[in-house]
C-alpha positions in Angstrom: -11.3 85.2 -137.2 -13.2 87.4 -139.5 -11.4 90.6 -140.5 -13.8 93.5 -140.8 -13.3 96.7 -143.0 -13.7 99.9 -141.1 -14.4 103.1 -142.6 -11.9 105.2 -141.1 -9.1 107.5 -142.6 -5.6 106.8 -141.7 -2.4 108.6 -143.1 1.3 107.9 -142.5 4.7 108.0 -144.2 8.4 107.7 -143.8 10.7 109.4 -141.3 11.9 111.9 -144.1 8.6 112.8 -145.4 9.5 111.6 -149.0 6.8 109.0 -149.2 3.3 109.7 -147.6 0.1 107.5 -147.9 -3.6 107.8 -147.2 -6.1 105.0 -146.4 -9.8 105.8 -146.5 -10.6 102.4 -144.9 -8.6 99.9 -142.5 -9.1 96.4 -141.7 -9.3 95.2 -138.0 -6.5 93.0 -138.2 -3.6 94.8 -136.3 -1.0 92.3 -135.2 2.6 91.4 -134.4 4.6 89.1 -136.8 7.7 87.7 -135.3 8.7 85.6 -138.3 12.6 86.0 -139.4 11.7 87.6 -142.7 9.6 90.5 -140.7 12.6 90.8 -138.2 15.0 91.2 -141.1 12.6 93.7 -143.0 12.1 95.9 -140.0 15.3 95.5 -138.3 13.6 94.9 -135.2 12.5 91.9 -133.2 9.1 91.8 -134.8 7.0 93.9 -137.2 3.8 95.6 -136.1 1.2 95.6 -138.9 -2.2 96.7 -139.8 -3.9 96.5 -143.2 -5.6 98.8 -145.6 -7.7 97.3 -148.4 -5.8 98.0 -151.5 -8.6 99.9 -153.1 -8.6 102.3 -150.2 -4.8 103.1 -150.1 -3.1 105.8 -152.1 0.6 107.3 -152.0 0.0 111.0 -151.8 3.7 111.9 -151.9 6.4 110.0 -153.5 6.4 106.5 -154.3 7.7 103.7 -152.1 10.6 101.5 -153.3 9.8 97.9 -153.5 11.7 94.6 -152.6 10.2 91.2 -153.5 11.1 89.2 -150.3 9.5 86.1 -151.9 7.7 85.4 -155.3 4.4 86.3 -153.5 5.3 89.2 -151.2 6.6 92.8 -151.8 7.9 95.0 -149.0 7.8 98.8 -149.5 10.1 101.3 -147.8 11.4 104.7 -148.5 14.5 104.8 -150.7 15.6 108.0 -149.2 15.5 107.3 -145.5 14.9 103.5 -145.4 11.8 103.6 -143.3 9.8 100.2 -143.7 6.4 101.0 -144.8 4.3 97.9 -145.8 4.1 94.2 -146.4 1.9 93.4 -149.4 0.9 89.8 -150.4 0.4 90.0 -154.1 -3.0 88.2 -154.1 -4.5 89.2 -150.7 -6.3 92.6 -151.9 -4.8 94.3 -148.8 -1.5 96.0 -147.9 -0.2 95.5 -144.2 1.1 99.1 -143.2 3.7 99.2 -140.5 2.1 100.6 -137.5 5.2 102.7 -136.6 4.9 104.6 -139.9 1.2 105.8 -139.2 0.7 109.4 -138.0 -1.4 107.9 -135.1 0.3 104.5 -134.3 -1.7 104.5 -131.0 -5.0 103.9 -133.0 -4.2 100.4 -133.9 -3.5 98.2 -131.0 -2.4 94.7 -132.1 -4.8 91.9 -130.9 -2.9 89.0 -132.4 0.5 87.7 -133.1 2.0 85.1 -135.4 5.4 83.8 -136.6 6.0 82.5 -133.1 8.7 80.1 -134.4 11.1 83.0 -134.4 9.8 85.2 -131.3 12.7 86.0 -129.3 13.1 84.4 -126.0 13.1 87.7 -124.1 9.8 89.0 -125.8 7.8 88.0 -122.8 10.0 90.1 -120.4 9.5 93.4 -122.1 6.9 94.7 -119.7 9.3 94.0 -116.8 12.1 96.1 -118.1 13.2 99.3 -116.4 11.8 102.3 -117.8 14.4 105.2 -118.1 11.6 107.9 -118.8 11.2 110.2 -121.6 13.6 110.5 -124.4 16.5 112.9 -123.2 15.5 112.9 -119.7 18.9 111.9 -118.6 20.6 114.3 -120.8 18.6 117.4 -121.8 21.3 119.1 -123.6 21.7 115.9 -126.0 18.0 115.9 -126.6 17.9 119.8 -127.3 20.7 119.1 -129.9 18.8 116.3 -131.6 15.6 118.5 -131.7 17.5 121.3 -133.3 18.8 119.2 -136.2 16.2 116.7 -136.6 15.3 115.9 -140.2 12.2 113.9 -139.1 9.0 114.9 -141.0 6.0 115.8 -138.9 3.4 113.0 -138.4 0.9 114.9 -140.8 0.8 116.3 -144.4 
């Protein structure tokens, strides 16, 4: 599969707003990785990632903390709130951003998956799970209290 460079601007950042980034190009490689290392790095059942060419990516606020998860890979995150921000193979020329850290995560639908050796056995059943509706629908007072005290940064600069 050939990965294309797409001239599109994408922005994102961490939950608290201490780290923000901007990419002036993206790659069409949006994917899900089920490997155990990605599960641990994100604290979830998989990592949803899409890459920006290194020459198109800049951090516009703050700087990510970096953990070397192997000799060849660094993972970036916010040292203040812990948001996982990227996976960067040191010799690839691209940085795979976590789709959830993008301001518009819906713009990058995954079209492949890898790391199937660690894919959780219940992954295929996700579309069949009961949907409890929008956040806070069952408890509007709780949702309002969260909204009033939220420290989450907006999805824009």
